[in-house]
Each structure stands twice: as structure tokens, then as C-alpha cells.
C-alpha positions in Angstrom: -18.1 -0.7 9.4 -16.5 -3.8 7.0 -16.0 -7.0 8.3 -13.2 -9.1 7.8 -12.1 -13.0 8.4 -8.3 -13.2 8.9 -6.1 -16.0 9.9 -3.6 -16.1 12.8 -1.5 -18.4 14.5 -3.3 -19.9 17.5 -0.7 -18.9 20.0 -1.1 -15.4 19.0 -5.0 -15.5 19.0 -4.9 -17.5 22.0 -2.7 -14.0 23.8 -5.2 -11.4 21.9 -8.1 -13.0 23.7 -6.7 -13.1 26.8 -5.1 -9.8 27.4 -7.7 -7.7 24.7 -11.3 -7.2 26.4 -13.6 -8.4 23.4 -14.7 -5.0 23.2 -11.7 -3.6 22.4 -10.6 -6.1 20.2 -11.9 -4.5 16.9 -10.2 -1.0 17.9 -7.0 -1.7 18.7 -6.6 -4.2 15.7 -8.0 -1.2 13.6 -5.2 1.1 15.6 -2.7 -1.5 14.3 -3.8 -1.6 10.6 -3.9 2.2 10.7 0.0 2.7 12.0 1.3 -0.2 9.3 -0.5 1.1 6.4 0.6 4.4 7.5 3.9 3.1 7.7 3.9 1.3 4.2 2.2 4.6 2.5 5.3 6.9 4.0 7.6 4.2 2.4 5.8 4.3 -1.1 6.1 8.1 -1.1 9.9 8.2 0.2 10.8 5.8 -3.0 8.5 8.1 -5.4 10.4 11.0 -3.9 13.9 9.2 -4.2 12.7 7.9 -8.6 11.7 11.6 -9.1 14.9 12.7 -8.2 16.7 10.4 -10.3 18.0 12.2 -13.2 19.2 9.5 -15.4 16.0 7.5 -14.7 13.8 10.8 -15.5 15.3 11.1 -18.6 15.1 7.8 -19.7 11.5 7.8 -19.1 11.2 11.1 -21.5 13.2 8.8 -24.3 10.6 6.6 -24.0 7.8 8.6 -23.6 7.9 9.1 -27.8 6.6 5.8 -28.4 3.5 6.2 -25.3 1.0 5.9 -29.0 2.8 3.4 -30.7 0.3 0.7 -32.2 -2.8 2.7 -30.6 -4.7 3.4 -33.2 -6.3 6.7 -33.8 -10.2 6.6 -33.6 -12.3 9.3 -34.5 -16.1 9.4 -34.6 
């Protein structure tokens, strides 16, 4: 388990301490963070899928792939 130091507004910290028992605070924060991260991951996945379906962008990326090795020396040892 890793500890993190975070800053939150004083009024939110007071409400949190008043409503969540000390032994349940970390568990609650973990659940909330996991939920938010899952939502962000789902958004990124949806974005990636949309990019994959963009035929014009895919064609442009294929056109640029020929430049991947430009300026790189071929080293053989």
C-alpha cells in the first residue's frame, strides 16, 4: 500500500472527517478514485476507437509512416 499526500479544500476535509469514520476513509477514497479512473479510461478508449474509424486520419497517418526513419542513421554493430 502506498501513501499519498493530497490537498483538498478545508470545508470538504471537515465534511469528510465528520461523515466518514477514520477506519473507512482510505477505502472510500480508493473506491472514488477507482471509479473516476475507470471513467477516464473508458473515455480514452472511446476516443481511440473513434480515431481508428476515422478513415481520412488513417490514410494521412499511413502517408506519414514513410518518414519514420528519416534522419536516423542505420547502425550495425
